[in-house]
N, C-alpha and C positions, 0 to 999 in steps of 0.2 A: 542490597542495592536500594538507593533511594528512588522514588518514582515522582516524576514531574507529571502533574495531571492537569488537563485543561478541558473543559466542557464548553461545547459550542452549540447553540440553538441555529438550526438552519430552516427557515421558514418556507424555502422555495428552492428549486432547481438552480437558479442562477446563483444563490448563496452558496451552495454546496460547490458549484463549480468555481467560485471565487476562492473558497477554502481550498480546494484541490491546486488552483493556480499558484496561490500563495506558498503552498507547501512544495510544489514543484520548483519554484524560484529558490527556495531555502536549500535545495538538495546540493550536496557537495561531491558526492559520489561514494559508493561503498555502504550506503544505508540499507537497512531491511525494514520494511513496513508490512506490518500484518493487518488485514482488514477483516473484521469480524461483523457479522450481521446477517439477518435473514434474507432469503431471496427477494429481490425487489428493493432492498433498503437502501441502495445507491452506491455501492461498492464500486461497480464498473463505471458509473458516472464520475465518482472522484477520481479513479484511476485515469480516466481520459483527461481530466483536468490537470492532473499531476504531472502526466507527459506534456501537455500543453505549456504548463508553466515552466517545465525544464527545457522548453525549446523545441521539442518533437512536433513534426507536421504529419506523423504517421496516424493512419485511422486506427483507433483504439476499439477493440472488441473484447467482449468476455471469452476467455480461454477455456470455458467449461467443458466443451467438447475436444479441444487440442491439447489441454492442460497447460500450455505455455505459449504465450506470445512475447515479442520483444519489440521494443520501439527506440529507435535511434535519437538520440540528443546529441547536442554539439559536444559535451565532455563526457558522456558516458552511455551506456545503453540501460534501458530499463527493462528487466525481466519480469514478467507478469505471470505468476503461476495460479492456478486454480485447482484445488484438490477435492473438490466437491464430490465428484463421481467415484472417487477412489478410497479404498480402505487401507491401502498400503501404497507408499511413493514408487515402488518398484524401481525401474531404470532411472527415474526422475531424481531420486535421492542422489545418485552420483553427480548428475549434472548440477543439482542445487548445491551441493557441497563445493564443487568446482568454482561455481560463481560466488559464492559466500568467501571463499577463500582467495579469490582473485583481488579482492579489496577495492576495485574501482567502480564497478558497475552497482547499480540500484536494483534490489530486488522487492517486489510487492506480491504478497502472498494472500490469496482468499483461501479460507477454510484451511488454515494451517494447524489444526490439531494433530494431523498424523505425522507432521515433520518437526512440531516444535522442538524436540530434543536434538535436532541436528543444527539449530542456530546457535553457534558458539560465540556470538557477539551480541552487543547491545541492538535493541529493535525498538521501534515505535509501533504501539498498538493504535488502532482506531476502532472502537466499538460503535456500531450504528444502531440507534433505537428508532423505530418507526413511531412517530407520535400523531401522525395525521397523514392525510392523502400526499402532501408535499412537505410536510414537516418531520424534521429528524433531529435527534440529539446525537452528537458525535462526542465520544469520550476519548480523549487522546492521552496516552500513557507512554512515558519514555524515562530511561535513566538520565541523570543530569548531562551526560556525555552527548545527548541528542537534543538538549533542550533548545539549540538553535533552530531546530526544525518547527517548533511550534510557538516560539517567542513572538514572531511577526504575525501570526495568524489571529 
């Protein structure tokens, strides 16, 4: 698989939110996005902006304790998973596979290491690197099939 790569420097929270909104506007439905980064690196901030950009007015919060939240958008639902507290996906495995196979809804996953082998389609990975108090470097990687997600960011 060829990889499209884009690196973006975000010097503040507002810039991270702008990136997320642009990404959300580019969603068509059926995409899988994996967010990697340390605690406090901006994953949930980006997720909230993705949902906003996709047209959701739902309140976005980290699903660390719930494992999954979902946000209604005009054309699809965004399913937001967080596997940080789990060593095994358990029952969430079946739900995740079902959502992936429906091909309509968007899936955003934090701490995806334990489920990566379940993803049977192309996905966008965003790696967060903390470079300062509000400064982040975002590395976006995807197959050419998903290049439309990152072209306009």
